[in-house]
C-alpha positions as CSV (number, residue, x, y, z in Angstrom):
1,M,-7.2,-23.0,-5.3
2,L,-4.4,-21.7,-3.2
3,S,-1.8,-19.7,-5.2
4,E,1.5,-18.2,-4.1
5,T,3.6,-15.7,-6.1
6,L,6.9,-13.8,-5.6
7,I,8.1,-10.7,-7.4
8,A,11.8,-10.4,-8.3
9,S,13.7,-7.4,-9.5
10,L,16.8,-7.6,-11.7
11,I,19.7,-5.3,-12.5
12,G,20.9,-4.6,-16.1
13,S,23.1,-7.3,-17.5
14,T,25.1,-7.7,-20.7
15,K,24.4,-11.4,-20.9
16,V,22.4,-12.6,-24.0
17,Q,19.0,-13.8,-23.0
18,T,18.1,-17.2,-24.5
19,S,14.4,-16.6,-23.9
20,S,12.4,-14.0,-25.7
21,T,10.1,-13.7,-22.7
22,L,13.1,-12.5,-20.5
23,K,14.5,-10.0,-23.1
24,D,14.8,-6.6,-21.4
25,A,12.9,-7.9,-18.4
26,G,13.5,-5.9,-15.2
27,I,10.8,-7.2,-12.9
28,C,9.4,-10.8,-13.0
29,L,6.3,-12.3,-11.4
30,Q,7.0,-15.9,-10.6
31,D,4.2,-18.3,-9.6
32,L,5.2,-20.8,-6.9
33,Q,1.9,-22.6,-6.2
34,P,0.2,-24.6,-7.6
35,T,3.0,-24.9,-10.2
36,S,6.2,-23.0,-10.6
37,A,6.0,-20.8,-13.8
38,L,6.8,-17.3,-15.0
39,R,3.6,-15.4,-15.0
40,T,4.6,-12.0,-16.5
41,T,7.4,-9.5,-16.8
42,F,7.8,-5.7,-16.7
43,K,10.5,-4.3,-18.9
44,K,12.8,-1.2,-18.9
45,S,13.9,-1.4,-15.3
46,S,17.2,-1.9,-13.6
47,T,16.6,-2.0,-9.8
48,P,19.4,-1.8,-7.1
49,P,19.2,-3.7,-3.9
50,N,16.5,-2.5,-1.5
51,G,15.0,-0.5,-4.3
52,L,11.7,-2.4,-4.8
53,A,8.3,-1.7,-3.2
54,V,5.1,-3.5,-3.9
55,T,1.4,-2.6,-3.2
56,P,-1.8,-4.5,-4.1
57,T,-2.1,-2.3,-7.3
58,H,1.4,-1.1,-8.2
59,I,5.1,-1.9,-8.3
60,F,7.6,0.9,-7.5
61,A,11.2,0.4,-8.7
62,A,14.1,2.7,-8.2
63,Q,16.6,2.9,-11.1
64,V,20.4,2.3,-10.7
65,D,22.3,5.6,-10.5
66,K,19.2,7.6,-11.5
67,S,16.8,9.9,-9.7
68,V,13.7,8.3,-11.2
69,I,11.1,5.8,-9.9
70,H,9.4,3.5,-12.4
71,V,5.7,2.8,-11.5
72,Y,4.1,-0.3,-12.9
73,N,0.4,-1.0,-12.8
74,R,-0.2,-4.6,-11.7
75,Q,-3.9,-4.6,-12.8
76,K,-3.2,-3.3,-16.3
77,G,0.2,-5.0,-16.7
78,N,2.1,-2.0,-18.0
79,Q,4.3,0.9,-17.0
80,E,2.1,3.7,-15.7
81,A,4.7,6.5,-15.0
82,A,8.3,7.4,-14.6
83,V,8.5,9.9,-11.7
84,P,11.6,12.1,-11.4
85,F,13.0,13.3,-8.1
86,P,15.6,15.9,-7.1
87,E,18.1,13.3,-5.8
88,R,19.1,9.7,-6.7
89,I,16.9,7.1,-4.9
90,R,18.8,4.3,-3.1
91,S,16.0,2.5,-1.2
92,L,12.2,2.1,-1.1
93,A,9.5,1.0,1.3
94,V,5.7,1.3,1.6
95,A,3.5,2.2,4.6
96,G,-0.1,3.0,5.4
97,G,-1.9,-0.4,5.8
98,H,-3.3,-2.8,3.2
99,N,-3.0,-0.5,0.2
100,G,0.4,1.0,1.0
101,E,-0.8,4.6,0.6
102,V,2.6,6.1,1.5
103,L,5.8,5.4,-0.5
104,I,9.0,6.1,1.4
105,L,12.2,6.9,-0.5
106,G,15.8,7.0,0.8
107,T,17.9,9.4,-1.1
108,D,21.6,9.7,-2.0
109,G,21.8,12.9,0.1
110,G,20.8,11.2,3.3
111,R,17.1,12.3,3.6
112,L,13.8,10.6,3.4
113,I,11.0,11.5,1.0
114,L,7.4,10.5,1.9
115,W,5.0,10.4,-1.1
116,E,1.3,9.9,-0.6
117,T,0.4,8.1,-3.8
118,C,-3.3,8.7,-3.6
119,T,-3.0,12.5,-3.0
120,G,0.3,13.5,-4.6
121,R,1.5,15.1,-1.4
122,Q,5.3,14.9,-0.8
123,V,7.1,15.5,2.5
124,S,10.9,15.6,2.8
125,T,13.0,15.2,5.9
126,T,16.3,17.0,6.7
127,P,19.5,15.3,5.6
128,S,19.9,13.5,8.9
129,H,22.2,10.8,7.5
130,L,25.6,11.9,6.5
131,Q,25.7,9.4,3.6
132,P,23.1,7.7,1.3
133,V,20.2,5.8,2.8
134,T,20.9,2.2,1.8
135,S,18.0,0.4,3.5
136,L,14.5,1.1,4.6
137,V,11.9,-0.9,6.6
138,V,8.5,-0.1,8.0
139,D,7.2,-1.7,11.2
140,P,4.0,-3.8,11.1
141,T,1.9,-1.0,12.6
142,S,3.0,1.6,10.0
143,N,4.0,3.9,12.8
144,F,7.8,3.8,12.5
145,I,10.4,3.9,9.7
146,L,13.9,2.5,10.2
147,S,16.5,3.9,7.8
148,G,20.0,2.5,7.5
149,S,22.8,4.5,5.9
150,A,26.3,4.1,4.7
151,D,27.3,6.3,7.7
152,A,26.7,3.2,9.9
153,N,23.7,4.7,11.7
154,V,20.1,3.6,11.9
155,H,17.5,6.3,12.5
156,I,14.0,5.7,13.8
157,W,11.3,8.0,12.4
158,S,7.7,8.6,13.4
159,I,5.4,8.3,10.3
160,P,2.5,10.3,11.9
161,Q,4.9,13.0,12.9
162,L,6.4,13.3,9.4
163,L,2.9,13.4,7.7
164,S,1.3,15.7,10.2
165,F,0.1,19.1,8.9
166,S,1.3,20.8,12.1
167,R,4.9,21.4,13.2
168,P,6.1,22.1,16.7
169,V,7.5,25.5,17.6
170,S,11.3,25.4,18.3
171,T,11.7,27.0,21.8
172,G,15.3,26.2,22.6
173,Q,18.6,24.6,21.5
174,D,17.6,21.3,23.0
175,Q,14.5,21.1,20.8
176,K,14.9,18.7,17.9
177,A,14.6,20.1,14.4
178,P,11.3,19.5,12.5
179,N,11.1,16.2,10.6
180,S,14.1,14.8,12.5
181,P,14.4,11.2,13.7
182,I,13.1,10.3,17.2
183,R,16.0,8.0,17.9
184,T,19.3,6.8,16.5
185,F,21.0,3.4,16.9
186,G,24.7,3.6,16.4
187,N,26.2,0.3,17.5
188,H,27.6,-0.5,14.0
189,R,31.0,0.6,12.7
190,T,30.5,0.2,8.9
191,A,27.8,0.8,6.3
192,I,24.3,-0.7,6.9
193,T,23.4,-3.2,4.2
194,A,20.1,-4.6,5.4
195,L,17.3,-4.1,7.9
196,A,14.4,-6.2,9.0
197,V,11.8,-6.0,11.8
198,G,9.8,-8.6,13.7
199,H,6.1,-9.4,13.2
200,G,4.9,-8.1,16.6
201,T,2.5,-5.1,16.8
202,G,2.9,-4.4,20.5
203,R,5.1,-1.9,22.2
204,S,8.1,-4.2,22.1
205,N,9.4,-5.5,18.8
206,I,12.8,-6.3,17.4
207,A,14.8,-4.9,14.6
208,I,17.8,-6.7,12.9
209,S,20.4,-4.6,11.2
210,A,23.3,-6.0,9.2
211,A,26.5,-4.1,8.3
212,Q,29.2,-4.3,5.7
213,D,31.7,-5.8,8.2
214,S,29.6,-9.0,8.4
215,T,28.0,-8.1,11.7
216,A,24.3,-8.2,12.7
217,V,22.7,-6.7,15.8
218,I,19.2,-7.6,17.2
219,W,17.7,-4.8,19.1
220,E,14.3,-3.3,20.2
221,Y,13.7,-0.2,18.0
222,T,11.4,1.7,20.3
223,T,14.0,1.8,23.1
224,G,17.2,0.9,21.4
225,K,17.9,-2.0,23.7
226,V,19.3,-5.3,22.5
227,L,16.4,-7.8,22.5
228,P,16.4,-11.3,20.8
229,D,13.4,-12.8,19.0
230,R,12.8,-16.4,17.8
231,A,15.0,-16.6,14.8
232,C,16.4,-14.7,11.7
233,Y,18.0,-15.7,8.4
234,I,21.2,-14.3,6.9
235,G,22.9,-14.7,3.5
236,Y,26.6,-14.9,2.9
237,E,28.8,-13.9,0.0
238,S,29.5,-17.5,-0.7
239,G,25.9,-18.1,-1.5
240,N,25.2,-20.0,1.7
241,V,22.4,-19.1,4.0
242,Q,21.9,-19.7,7.7
243,R,19.2,-19.6,10.4
244,I,20.0,-18.1,13.8
245,D,17.7,-19.5,16.4
246,F,17.4,-17.4,19.6
247,Y,15.3,-19.9,21.6
248,E,17.7,-22.7,22.6
249,T,18.9,-24.2,25.7
250,T,20.7,-21.6,27.8
251,S,24.5,-22.2,27.7
252,A,27.2,-20.2,29.4
253,Q,29.6,-21.4,26.7
254,H,27.6,-19.6,23.9
255,P,27.1,-15.9,24.5
256,L,24.2,-15.7,22.0
257,Y,22.0,-17.8,24.2
258,D,23.2,-16.5,27.6
259,Q,21.1,-13.6,28.8
260,R,24.0,-12.3,30.9
261,L,26.2,-12.0,27.8
262,Q,23.8,-10.8,25.2
263,N,25.8,-7.7,24.5
264,T,28.9,-9.7,23.9
265,P,29.7,-10.3,20.2
266,S,29.5,-14.0,19.2
267,Q,30.9,-15.9,16.3
268,L,28.4,-18.2,14.5
269,N,29.3,-21.8,13.7
270,A,30.2,-22.1,9.9
271,D,29.3,-25.8,10.0
272,Q,25.6,-24.8,10.5
273,Q,25.4,-22.9,7.2
274,W,23.1,-24.3,4.5
275,T,25.4,-25.0,1.6
276,V,24.6,-23.6,-1.9
277,P,24.5,-26.3,-4.6
278,S,26.9,-24.5,-6.9
279,A,29.6,-21.9,-6.2
280,D,28.8,-20.1,-9.5
281,K,25.5,-18.8,-8.0
282,G,27.3,-16.0,-6.2
283,A,26.4,-14.2,-3.0
284,A,22.9,-14.4,-1.5
285,T,22.0,-10.8,-2.2
286,T,18.3,-10.9,-1.1
287,L,16.1,-13.2,1.1
288,A,12.4,-13.8,1.5
289,L,10.4,-16.2,3.6
290,S,7.2,-17.9,2.4
291,Y,3.8,-17.3,4.0
292,D,3.9,-20.5,6.1
293,G,7.5,-20.0,7.1
294,M,8.5,-23.4,5.6
295,T,10.5,-22.2,2.6
296,L,13.2,-19.6,2.3
297,Y,14.0,-18.0,-1.1
298,S,17.3,-16.4,-2.0
299,G,18.4,-14.3,-5.0
300,H,21.9,-14.5,-6.5
301,P,24.0,-12.5,-9.0
302,N,23.8,-15.1,-11.7
303,G,20.0,-14.7,-11.9
304,S,19.0,-17.8,-9.9
305,I,16.3,-17.9,-7.2
306,L,16.9,-20.8,-4.9
307,A,14.4,-22.4,-2.5
308,W,15.6,-23.7,0.8
309,D,13.7,-26.2,3.0
310,V,13.5,-24.7,6.4
311,A,12.5,-27.9,8.2
312,R,15.4,-29.9,6.7
313,A,17.8,-26.9,6.8
314,K,19.1,-27.5,3.3
315,F,18.8,-26.6,-0.4
316,S,15.5,-27.7,-2.0
317,T,15.3,-26.6,-5.6
318,T,16.0,-23.8,-8.1
319,I,12.9,-21.8,-8.7
320,A,14.0,-19.6,-11.7
321,D,17.1,-18.6,-13.7
322,Y,16.7,-15.1,-15.1
323,M,20.4,-14.7,-16.4
324,S,20.5,-11.2,-14.7
325,P,21.5,-10.4,-11.1
326,V,18.5,-10.7,-8.7
327,T,18.5,-7.7,-6.4
328,N,15.2,-7.9,-4.6
329,I,12.6,-10.6,-3.8
330,H,9.1,-9.7,-2.5
331,M,6.6,-12.3,-1.5
332,L,2.9,-11.6,-2.2
333,L,0.2,-12.7,0.1
334,P,-1.3,-16.0,-1.0
335,S,-4.7,-16.0,-2.6
336,G,-7.4,-18.6,-2.5
337,F,-8.3,-18.7,1.2
338,P,-12.0,-18.8,1.9
339,T,-11.6,-16.1,4.6
340,Q,-10.2,-13.6,2.1
341,T,-13.7,-13.1,0.6
342,F,-15.1,-12.0,4.0
343,N,-12.2,-10.7,6.0
344,D,-10.7,-8.2,3.6
345,S,-10.9,-5.0,5.6
346,S,-9.9,-2.7,2.7
347,R,-12.7,-0.6,1.4
348,F,-10.8,1.2,-1.4
349,T,-8.0,0.7,-3.9
350,I,-5.6,3.1,-5.6
351,P,-6.1,2.3,-9.4
352,V,-3.9,5.3,-10.5
353,I,-1.1,7.0,-8.6
354,I,-1.0,10.7,-8.3
355,K,2.5,12.1,-9.2
356,P,4.1,14.0,-6.3
357,R,4.1,17.8,-6.1
358,Y,7.6,18.8,-5.2
359,E,7.9,21.7,-2.7
360,P,11.6,22.6,-2.2
361,N,11.1,24.3,1.1
362,I,8.8,21.8,2.8
363,S,11.6,20.5,5.1
364,D,12.3,24.0,6.4
365,R,8.8,24.6,7.7
366,S,8.9,24.7,11.5
367,V,5.4,25.8,12.3
368,G,2.0,24.6,11.1
369,D,-1.5,25.2,12.4
370,G,-2.7,21.7,11.4
371,S,-5.2,22.9,8.8
372,I,-5.5,20.8,5.6
373,P,-4.7,22.8,2.5
374,Y,-7.6,23.4,0.1
375,S,-5.7,21.6,-2.7
376,Y,-5.4,18.4,-0.7
377,S,-7.7,15.8,-2.4
378,L,-7.9,12.0,-2.1
379,N,-8.1,9.9,-5.3
380,V,-9.1,6.3,-4.6
381,Q,-11.7,3.8,-5.9
382,L,-14.2,2.6,-3.4
383,V,-14.7,-1.2,-3.2
384,S,-18.2,-2.5,-2.3
385,P,-18.1,-5.1,0.5
386,A,-18.4,-8.7,-0.5
387,I,-21.8,-10.3,-0.4
388,K,-22.0,-13.0,2.3
389,S,-23.8,-15.7,0.4
390,D,-23.4,-18.4,3.1
391,I,-23.2,-17.3,6.7
392,F,-22.6,-20.8,7.9
393,S,-19.7,-21.4,5.5
394,E,-18.2,-18.1,6.7
395,A,-18.5,-19.2,10.4
396,L,-16.6,-22.4,9.6
397,T,-13.6,-20.3,8.5
398,H,-13.4,-18.6,11.9
399,P,-11.8,-20.0,15.1
400,V,-15.2,-19.8,16.9
401,F,-18.8,-19.3,15.8
402,P,-19.8,-15.7,15.6
403,T,-22.0,-14.4,18.5
404,S,-24.6,-13.2,16.0
405,L,-25.0,-16.7,14.5
406,L,-25.3,-18.3,17.9
407,E,-28.0,-15.7,19.0
408,E,-29.9,-16.3,15.7
409,G,-29.9,-20.1,16.3
410,L,-31.2,-19.7,19.9
411,A,-33.9,-17.4,18.7
412,E,-35.0,-19.9,16.1
413,L,-35.2,-22.7,18.7
414,A,-37.2,-20.5,21.0
415,A,-39.6,-19.5,18.3
416,L,-40.1,-23.2,17.3
417,K,-40.8,-24.2,20.9
418,D,-43.4,-21.4,21.3
419,G,-45.1,-22.3,18.0
420,Q,-45.6,-25.9,19.1
421,A,-47.2,-24.8,22.4
422,V,-49.7,-22.6,20.6
423,C,-50.7,-25.4,18.3
424,E,-51.4,-27.7,21.2
425,A,-53.5,-25.1,23.1
426,A,-55.6,-24.0,20.1
427,P,-59.2,-25.3,20.1
428,S,-60.0,-27.8,17.3
429,N,-63.8,-26.9,17.0
430,G,-63.4,-23.3,15.8
431,R,-61.8,-19.9,16.1
432,S,-62.1,-17.8,19.3
433,T,-64.0,-14.5,19.6
434,T,-60.8,-12.5,20.1
435,S,-59.3,-13.8,16.9
436,T,-62.5,-12.9,15.0
437,A,-62.5,-9.3,16.4
438,I,-58.9,-8.9,15.4
439,E,-59.5,-10.1,11.9
440,S,-62.5,-7.7,11.5
441,S,-60.5,-4.7,12.6
442,Q,-57.7,-5.6,10.2
443,L,-60.2,-6.0,7.4
444,T,-61.6,-2.5,8.1
445,A,-58.1,-1.0,8.1
446,M,-57.3,-2.6,4.8
447,Q,-60.5,-1.3,3.2
448,E,-59.6,2.3,4.4
449,E,-56.1,1.9,3.0
450,I,-57.6,0.7,-0.4
451,A,-59.9,3.7,-0.5
452,N,-57.0,6.1,0.2
453,L,-54.9,4.4,-2.5
454,K,-57.8,4.7,-5.1
455,K,-58.0,8.5,-4.2
456,Q,-54.3,8.9,-4.6
457,L,-54.4,7.0,-7.9
458,S,-57.2,9.3,-9.3
459,I,-55.1,12.4,-8.3
460,N,-52.1,11.0,-10.0
461,E,-54.1,10.2,-13.2
462,A,-55.5,13.8,-13.3
463,A,-52.0,15.2,-12.9
464,R,-50.7,12.9,-15.7
465,R,-53.4,14.1,-18.1
466,A,-52.7,17.7,-17.3
467,D,-49.0,17.0,-18.0
468,A,-49.9,15.3,-21.3
469,D,-52.0,18.3,-22.4
470,E,-49.2,20.7,-21.5
471,T,-46.8,18.6,-23.4
472,M,-49.0,18.7,-26.5
473,K,-49.2,22.5,-26.3
474,L,-45.5,22.8,-25.9
475,K,-44.9,20.5,-28.9
476,T,-47.4,22.7,-31.0
477,N,-45.6,25.9,-30.0
478,I,-42.3,24.4,-30.9
479,R,-43.5,23.3,-34.3
480,E,-44.9,26.8,-35.0
481,L,-41.6,28.3,-34.0
482,Q,-39.7,26.0,-36.3
483,E,-42.0,26.9,-39.3
484,S,-41.5,30.7,-38.5
485,N,-37.8,30.2,-38.4
486,T,-37.9,28.4,-41.7
487,R,-39.8,31.3,-43.4
488,Y,-37.4,33.8,-41.8
489,Q,-34.4,31.9,-43.3
490,Q,-36.0,31.8,-46.7
491,L,-36.8,35.6,-46.7
492,K,-33.3,36.4,-45.4
493,T,-31.7,34.3,-48.2
494,K,-33.8,36.1,-50.9
495,Y,-33.0,39.5,-49.4
496,D,-29.3,38.7,-49.4
497,K,-29.4,37.8,-53.1
498,L,-31.3,41.0,-54.0
499,K,-28.8,43.0,-52.0
500,V,-25.9,41.5,-53.9
501,V,-27.6,42.3,-57.3
502,A,-28.3,45.9,-56.3
503,R,-24.7,46.4,-55.2
504,A,-23.4,45.0,-58.5
505,D,-25.8,47.3,-60.5
506,K,-24.6,50.3,-58.5
507,E,-21.0,49.5,-59.1
508,D,-21.7,49.2,-62.9
509,R,-23.4,52.6,-63.0
510,A,-20.5,54.2,-61.2
511,L,-18.1,52.7,-63.7
512,E,-20.2,54.1,-66.6
513,R,-20.1,57.6,-65.0
514,R,-16.3,57.4,-64.7
515,K,-16.1,56.4,-68.4
516,A,-18.4,59.3,-69.5
517,W,-16.2,61.7,-67.5
518,F,-13.0,60.4,-69.2
519,E,-14.6,60.5,-72.7
520,S,-15.8,64.2,-72.2
521,E,-12.4,65.3,-71.0
522,K,-10.7,63.5,-73.9
523,A,-13.0,65.3,-76.4
524,G,-12.2,68.7,-74.8
525,K,-15.6,69.1,-73.1
526,N,-16.4,69.6,-69.4
527,G,-16.2,66.2,-67.7
528,D,-18.0,67.4,-64.5
529,A,-21.1,68.5,-66.5
530,A,-21.2,65.1,-68.2
531,L,-20.9,63.4,-64.7
532,R,-23.8,65.5,-63.3
533,K,-25.9,64.7,-66.3
534,A,-25.2,60.9,-65.8
535,R,-26.2,61.1,-62.2
536,V,-29.5,62.8,-63.0
537,A,-30.2,60.1,-65.6
538,D,-29.5,57.4,-63.0
539,K,-31.8,59.1,-60.4
540,D,-34.7,59.3,-62.9
541,S,-34.1,55.6,-63.8
542,D,-34.3,54.6,-60.1
543,E,-37.5,56.6,-59.6
544,M,-39.2,55.0,-62.7
545,S,-38.2,51.5,-61.4
546,E,-39.8,52.2,-58.1
């Protein structure tokens, strides 16, 4: 069954929650298909806009006005860790493919922090932005990071360059500093509020940047040139949303669709906005598009998540009402497709994240030889490939039949045809001389193999008996050693008791000698003489006892 789910993050609110399920909820998993229902919640989180990142195994949430990232385990359904950082975190994004192995953090100080969640390695950039990094986005190839800041600039970074163990040697003033952006887009005049990239994986792909002065620019992030795509969606402070179509009939009267005037600012028609059903919803603070592109979801400060019908260009229904401001919406990939069993290219997962090892001087390193440190280790869980129980059913889920399946079918047809020809040519009155000779040679070979197997079996049986005899001898020796140890322990216990008695007797006789000395001295006699006499008497007593 096909299922579709979104993840919404909330910010702390003073409103009283009417539902016990939503009490202290900070992150909500909302099922959309086959029915709309709240699946689960994660508590103790207050996430700012652009501060949510999701991987197949974990949810990462930045905390408002704090330098802490809360990590939630999606498989276990609990909070796994609270990771502190040296600066406040303003935005998050993930990169690295299917599992999102790299978490990118935009800090209040204008730098990026790259954290490899399966190794614990942490890499920091220089503070290239003059103000906080308010928005982050990773391109579909996981090769570039786009970072927008309150300083009105958008930097483009190379992920392989930032994660490389080698650093270029600075040879002149024109050489860029290590871990610096490869390009900067500065067409905006106010703080960047949102970033988005297109779906293309080629050399040309678009980026859309929105600023606080209600302007949006569409440009190609690998070159910095303005380049339109098919369409984009924007949200307004009134709560309305709008689709901007780039492919329309060319008109000289509208600069947006005139290639000669693409660099000219254009004012959108307010009549084309999709009207929010109620003004109390507040601004459309976050947007997300469904997997099939037919439904647009918007989050609002009053806690509502609205669904918009893209085909009809109007409001459809209210998905949820969390009573706390919605700051982020993340759409999960739908599950239930037959192809997911066979086409899942991931061979590992990250069940537990490794906390980052902070190195304060890592951004100052300008030279590296490229060697991997001895302490660098990968912690993942390998996933066995799915068993293909029905190859034909798998082929039906592909656009074309696989070449291997076609070749197998042709081979079976050829074998069937050859088998029919042999049956027709075979004589019906008996077997040929050649067949008899072949069978005779095969029988001889089988007899020789049986003889060799019997010989090997006898050798193995003799070895087994020898091992059994040796085992019996070892068991006998062990038993004798145990009996000797028992006798030794008994004698030792008896000796210790006698030793204690002898020591007590010796102490008693010493006490008697001291008493005799005191009595002699008290009676006016020589105490030393009495002491010597007592010692001689004790010696004679010891000799008689021996």
